[in-house]
C-alpha positions, 0 to 999 in steps of 0.5 A: 826474574819471575818467582816459581816459573821462568818467563821462558817456561811460561812462554813455552806453555802458552805456545803449546796450549791450543787455545793460546798458541796464537797469543803474541809474546814479547819477552822483555828481559835484562838477559841480552846475550845471543844465547839468551835471545836464541833461548827466548825465540826457541821457547816461542817468543815473537819478539825479544827486547832487552833492557834498557829499552825505550818505553815508546818503542814498546808502545809503538811495537804493541800498537803495530801488533794490535793494528792500532794506528794514531789518528 
């Protein structure tokens, strides 16, 4: 949990900002109910990952999003 402002609120604000709306947002959270995922996606998240997660999977997805390939 983030202090002061929720991750969903940050996500909404980023996606509503003209200069930041293109930013790819991955929500990494302990909240795994379908309602929570739906709320995250409605807030503008591009990907919703729940804990526990495999760091390797996050790294691979990040590389895919950034267009980085292993040589």
